[in-house]
C-alpha positions in Angstrom: -0.7 -28.1 10.4 2.9 -29.4 8.6 4.7 -31.8 9.5 7.8 -32.3 12.0 10.2 -33.5 9.3 9.2 -30.5 6.9 9.4 -27.9 9.6 13.0 -29.2 10.2 13.5 -29.4 6.8 12.4 -26.2 5.8 14.5 -24.8 8.7 17.8 -26.4 7.3 17.3 -25.2 4.1 16.3 -21.4 4.8 20.3 -20.1 5.3 20.8 -21.4 1.1 17.4 -20.6 0.1 18.1 -17.1 1.7 21.1 -17.1 0.2 19.8 -17.4 -3.6 16.4 -15.8 -3.0 16.6 -13.3 -5.7 17.9 -15.5 -8.1 15.4 -17.9 -7.3 12.5 -15.1 -7.5 14.0 -14.0 -10.9 13.6 -17.2 -12.2 10.1 -17.9 -11.1 9.2 -14.7 -12.7 10.5 -15.5 -16.0 8.7 -19.5 -15.8 5.6 -18.3 -14.9 5.2 -15.5 -17.1 6.3 -17.8 -20.1 4.0 -21.0 -18.8 1.3 -19.1 -17.7 0.9 -15.2 -19.5 -2.6 -15.3 -18.6 -1.5 -14.5 -14.6 0.8 -11.5 -16.0 -2.0 -9.0 -15.4 -1.8 -9.6 -12.0 1.6 -8.1 -11.8 2.8 -4.2 -12.4 5.5 -4.2 -14.7 7.3 -1.4 -13.5 7.7 -3.1 -10.3 9.0 -6.1 -12.4 11.1 -3.6 -14.2 13.1 -2.4 -11.4 13.7 -5.7 -9.3 11.6 -4.5 -6.8 8.7 -7.1 -7.2 11.3 -10.0 -7.1 13.2 -8.5 -4.2 9.6 -8.3 -2.3 8.7 -12.1 -3.2 12.2 -13.0 -2.0 11.7 -11.4 1.2 8.4 -12.9 1.6 9.3 -16.6 1.0 12.6 -15.8 3.2 10.2 -14.4 6.3 7.8 -17.6 5.5 10.9 -20.0 6.2 12.2 -18.1 8.8 8.6 -18.5 11.0 7.5 -22.0 9.7 7.1 -23.2 13.3 5.5 -19.6 14.3 3.3 -19.0 11.7 1.1 -16.5 14.1 4.1 -13.8 13.8 2.8 -13.6 9.8 -0.3 -12.8 10.7 0.1 -8.9 9.5 2.0 -10.1 6.4 -0.9 -12.6 5.2 -3.5 -9.8 6.0 -1.5 -7.5 3.7 -1.0 -10.4 1.0 -4.8 -11.4 1.0 -6.2 -7.9 0.7 -3.6 -6.8 -2.4 -5.0 -10.3 -3.9 -8.7 -9.7 -3.4 -8.0 -5.9 -4.9 -6.8 -7.7 -8.0 -8.7 -10.3 -8.1 -7.0 -13.3 -7.4 -8.6 -16.8 -7.0 -7.8 -20.3 -5.6 -7.0 -21.7 -9.2 -4.2 -19.2 -9.5 -2.4 -20.8 -6.6 -1.4 -23.8 -8.4 0.1 -22.0 -10.9 2.2 -19.9 -8.5 3.1 -22.9 -6.5 4.3 -25.0 -10.0 6.6 -22.1 -11.3 7.9 -21.7 -7.7 8.7 -25.1 -6.9 10.2 -25.4 -10.5 12.5 -22.3 -9.9 13.7 -23.6 -6.4 14.7 -26.8 -8.2 16.4 -24.9 -10.9 18.7 -23.1 -8.4 19.4 -25.5 -6.0 20.2 -28.2 -8.9 21.4 -31.3 -7.2 20.8 -29.9 -4.1 17.3 -29.6 -4.6 16.1 -33.5 -3.7 13.1 -35.0 -3.7 12.6 -34.9 0.2 13.4 -31.2 0.1 10.8 -30.1 -2.9 8.1 -31.9 -1.0 8.8 -30.4 1.6 8.3 -27.0 0.4 5.6 -28.0 -1.4 3.5 -29.1 1.9 5.0 -25.8 3.4 3.5 -23.4 0.2 0.4 -26.0 0.4 -0.4 -24.6 3.8 0.3 -21.1 2.9 -2.2 -21.2 -0.2 -4.7 -22.4 1.9 -4.4 -19.9 4.9 -4.4 -17.0 1.9 -7.1 -18.6 0.3 -9.1 -18.7 3.5 -8.6 -15.4 4.0 -9.4 -13.8 0.8 -13.0 -15.9 0.6 -14.0 -13.9 3.8 -13.0 -10.6 2.4 -14.4 -11.0 -0.9 -18.0 -12.5 1.2 -17.4 -9.4 3.3 -17.1 -7.0 0.2 -20.4 -8.6 -1.4 -22.0 -8.3 1.6 -22.0 -4.4 2.3 -24.9 -2.4 0.9 -23.6 -1.6 -2.7 -20.7 -4.0 -2.1 -19.1 -5.9 -5.0 -16.8 -8.4 -6.5 -14.5 -7.5 -9.7 -14.9 -4.4 -11.1 -17.8 -2.0 -11.5 -18.3 1.1 -13.8 -18.0 4.6 -11.7 -18.1 7.8 -13.4 -15.7 10.5 -13.4 -17.9 13.2 -12.2 -15.9 15.4 -11.3 -11.6 16.2 -12.1 -9.7 18.4 -9.9 -6.4 20.1 -10.1 -4.8 19.9 -6.5 -1.1 21.0 -7.5 1.1 20.7 -10.5 1.1 17.0 -10.0 -1.9 15.7 -8.4 -5.5 15.4 -9.8 -8.2 14.9 -8.0 -11.2 12.2 -9.3 -14.7 12.3 -7.7 -16.1 8.8 -8.9 -19.9 8.2 -8.4 -21.6 4.9 -9.6 -23.1 4.4 -12.8 -26.3 2.7 -11.3 -28.8 3.0 -8.7 -27.0 1.1 -6.2 -25.1 3.0 -3.5 -21.6 2.7 -2.9 -20.3 0.7 0.2 -18.8 1.7 3.2 -15.2 1.6 3.6 -12.9 2.4 6.3 -10.3 5.3 6.1 -7.0 4.8 4.8 -8.4 1.9 2.6 -7.9 2.1 -1.3 -9.6 1.6 -4.7 -8.0 -0.5 -7.8 -8.6 1.2 -11.3 -8.1 -1.1 -14.2 -7.6 0.9 -17.3 -7.4 -0.6 -20.8 -4.6 1.3 -22.1 -4.5 2.3 -26.0 -0.8 1.0 -26.8 0.9 -0.6 -23.7 -1.4 -3.8 -21.3 -0.9 -3.5 -18.0 -2.0 -4.0 -14.4 -4.3 -2.7 -12.1 -3.4 0.2 -10.0 -4.4 0.5 -6.1 -5.2 4.0 -5.3 -6.3 5.1 -1.8 -9.0 6.9 -1.1 -8.4 10.4 -0.2 -12.0 11.5 1.2 -13.9 10.4 4.1 -17.0 7.5 3.5 -20.2 8.7 3.7 -20.0 11.7 0.6 -21.7 9.6 -1.6 -18.4 9.8 -3.8 -15.2 7.7 -4.3 -12.1 10.1 -4.9 -8.8 9.4 -5.6 -5.8 12.3 -6.0 -3.4 10.9 -8.2 0.3 11.7 -8.8 1.7 12.3 -12.2 4.6 10.0 -12.0 7.4 10.6 -14.3 8.0 8.4 -17.2 11.5 7.2 -17.8 12.8 6.6 -21.0 13.9 2.6 -19.6 10.9 2.1 -18.1 7.8 2.0 -20.0 5.4 0.9 -17.7 6.4 3.5 -14.9 3.8 6.3 -14.8 2.2 4.9 -17.3 -1.6 4.9 -16.2 -1.1 7.7 -13.4 -0.5 9.7 -17.1 -3.2 8.2 -18.5 -5.7 9.3 -16.0 -4.0 13.0 -15.8 -4.7 13.6 -19.8 -7.0 11.3 -21.1 -9.7 10.5 -18.7 -11.8 13.5 -18.2 -15.4 14.3 -16.5 -18.4 12.1 -17.8 -16.2 9.1 -18.3 -16.3 5.6 -16.8 -13.7 3.2 -15.0 -13.7 -0.1 -14.2 -13.3 0.2 -10.3 -12.8 -2.3 -7.7 -14.1 -2.4 -4.1 -12.3 -0.8 -1.5 -9.9 -3.1 0.2 -6.2 -2.7 2.3 -5.8 -3.3 6.2 -3.5 0.5 6.7 -7.0 1.5 8.3 -8.0 3.6 11.1 -11.6 2.9 12.7 -13.2 6.6 13.8 -15.6 4.3 16.3 -12.5 2.7 18.1 -9.6 5.7 17.9 -10.3 6.9 21.7 -8.0 7.2 24.1 -4.2 8.1 22.7 -3.4 10.9 20.2 -3.4 10.1 16.7 -0.4 11.2 14.8 -0.5 11.7 11.0 2.7 12.1 9.6 2.4 12.4 5.4 5.2 13.2 2.9 3.8 14.4 -0.6 1.1 11.9 -2.0 1.5 9.7 1.1 -1.4 12.6 2.1 -3.9 10.5 0.9 -4.7 7.7 3.2 -4.2 10.0 6.2 -6.2 12.8 5.1 -9.4 10.5 5.1 -8.4 9.2 8.2 -8.3 12.8 9.7 -11.3 14.5 8.0 -13.4 10.9 9.4 -12.4 11.5 13.0 -13.4 15.5 12.2 -16.7 14.5 10.7 -17.4 12.1 13.5 -16.4 14.6 16.3 -13.8 12.3 17.9 -12.5 13.9 20.9 -8.9 12.5 20.2 -5.9 14.8 19.6 -4.9 14.2 16.3 -1.4 15.7 15.3 -1.4 15.9 11.1 2.4 16.7 9.8 2.2 17.2 6.0 5.8 17.4 4.0 6.2 18.4 0.8 8.6 19.8 -1.7 7.2 23.3 -2.3 3.8 25.0 -2.8 3.8 24.4 -6.6 3.3 20.3 -5.7 1.9 20.7 -2.2 -1.5 18.7 -2.8 -4.7 19.0 -0.5 -3.2 21.4 2.0 -6.0 23.6 2.6 -8.3 20.2 3.5 -5.5 19.6 6.0 -5.4 23.0 7.4 -9.2 23.5 7.3 -9.3 20.7 10.1 -7.3 22.8 12.6 -8.3 26.3 14.6 -11.7 27.6 16.3 -10.9 25.3 19.1 -10.4 22.2 17.3 -8.5 19.1 18.6 -6.3 19.1 15.3 -3.3 20.1 15.3 -1.5 21.0 12.0 2.1 21.2 10.5 3.7 22.1 7.1 7.0 21.3 6.2 9.0 21.8 3.0 12.3 20.7 2.0 12.5 23.1 -1.0 10.2 25.7 -0.5 9.8 28.7 -3.2 11.1 32.3 -2.3 7.8 33.4 -0.6 6.3 30.2 0.6 7.7 30.7 4.4 7.2 34.6 4.8 3.3 33.9 3.0 2.5 31.3 5.4 2.0 28.3 3.2 4.4 26.4 5.1 5.4 26.3 8.7 9.0 25.0 8.4 11.9 24.5 6.3 13.8 21.2 5.8 13.0 17.5 6.9 11.2 15.8 9.4 13.9 15.1 12.6 13.7 13.3 15.7 14.1 17.0 17.6 10.8 18.1 15.8 8.9 15.4 17.0 9.9 15.3 20.2 8.9 18.9 20.3 5.8 19.1 18.9 3.9 15.6 19.2 3.1 13.8 22.4 5.8 10.6 21.1 5.6 8.9 24.4 1.9 7.8 23.8 0.8 8.2 20.6 -0.5 6.5 17.7 1.5 7.0 14.4 0.2 6.6 11.1 3.1 7.5 8.0 2.6 7.1 4.9 4.9 8.6 1.9 8.0 8.1 -0.5 10.5 5.5 0.2 13.4 8.7 1.8 10.7 10.4 3.8 9.4 6.9 5.1 12.7 5.4 6.2 13.8 9.0 7.6 10.4 9.3 10.0 10.8 5.2 11.1 14.2 6.2 11.9 13.0 8.8 13.9 10.4 7.1 15.6 12.9 4.4 16.6 15.4 6.9 18.1 12.6 8.2 20.3 12.1 4.7 21.4 8.2 4.7 20.3 7.2 1.0 20.4 6.6 -1.1 17.1 3.2 -1.5 17.9 2.2 2.1 18.1 3.5 2.8 14.5 1.5 1.5 11.6 2.6 2.6 8.0 1.7 2.4 4.4 4.2 2.2 1.6 3.1 2.8 -2.0 5.9 0.1 -3.4 7.6 -3.0 -2.3 8.2 -3.7 1.4 11.7 -4.5 0.7 12.3 -1.3 -0.8 11.6 0.6 2.3 13.5 -2.1 4.9 16.9 -1.1 2.7 17.2 1.9 3.8 15.6 1.6 7.4 18.3 -0.7 8.0 15.5 -3.2 8.9 
């Protein structure tokens, strides 16, 4: 527990820290990468380049300081951080490095206002948060090891198959390189792929598992991201996987992680609504296929949004879940359909998800919602659900990027 003096000091300086949070985090990353370059491998340099990582850390610091006297509020955020850290192999010895450079960055930015008393209070607050995260991460690592076929760190998996799902998405079916099985996982979780790129050092990447557990393989479905000229890291690994990694090759893969999950064994009662935009279909398809395989009687509504049929991936698998008396309802919407997409039945409607569409199509008053997709899609859907007065505890979402980028769009 923090001392009352520390709590009061942190609450007192929170407005000043919030006003300078991004300046502090930008300074923090510069100091840390210069002083301890070995930790750079944990950070996505594409997010560094865009400023997303700096914004995300700034938001996390402000949230922690704001709720310093009610840390239970931060339990979901701490779980997200712990799962991400375990996916990357963060260890207890990394926390003092972060703490040292964070305190120095706060001191740099606050100048004379950063008194010894204030820095000591922030150090105590950081120490408590570090202990909480280290404790949770230790349990996650232990859970990973304890599973049949489980492991920590990286394991060699073989690309058994490589399947083009659309013009921009390719699925990789990964199987063990040894006689050990693959561990079970919860639908919605992701694995980490570490690629030693031949030209540019980069961090490992997280990819959602797009198939149900128990198949004997892990499947990831990877979208080829564009490579803007001003950001050498953006799209680097997805392009490499598409162009250079072939059937029979081996990849370094981390065990399943992630808190955005649906357990078919406990999904009884309320209807389940899965709202997918673009490549956000991957964790939701794993959830849907798991519910279908378990013969779960819960009504499921699966909406998949895409630009058009050229880039629409895994739609056949989504469609196959419905029909023949199934409790699955599916809907495909294209915002820029090709000339024959509507007439051929490749999609059910044109445009974007609207409040009216959700009001008409799903039992919004009592359903549980799972949402995943790019920032514009996510922001639009979350606003629609807010307009429908869907309770926050019934909405879960996964965003492939720094959370603050989504919050800025939704006005949260």
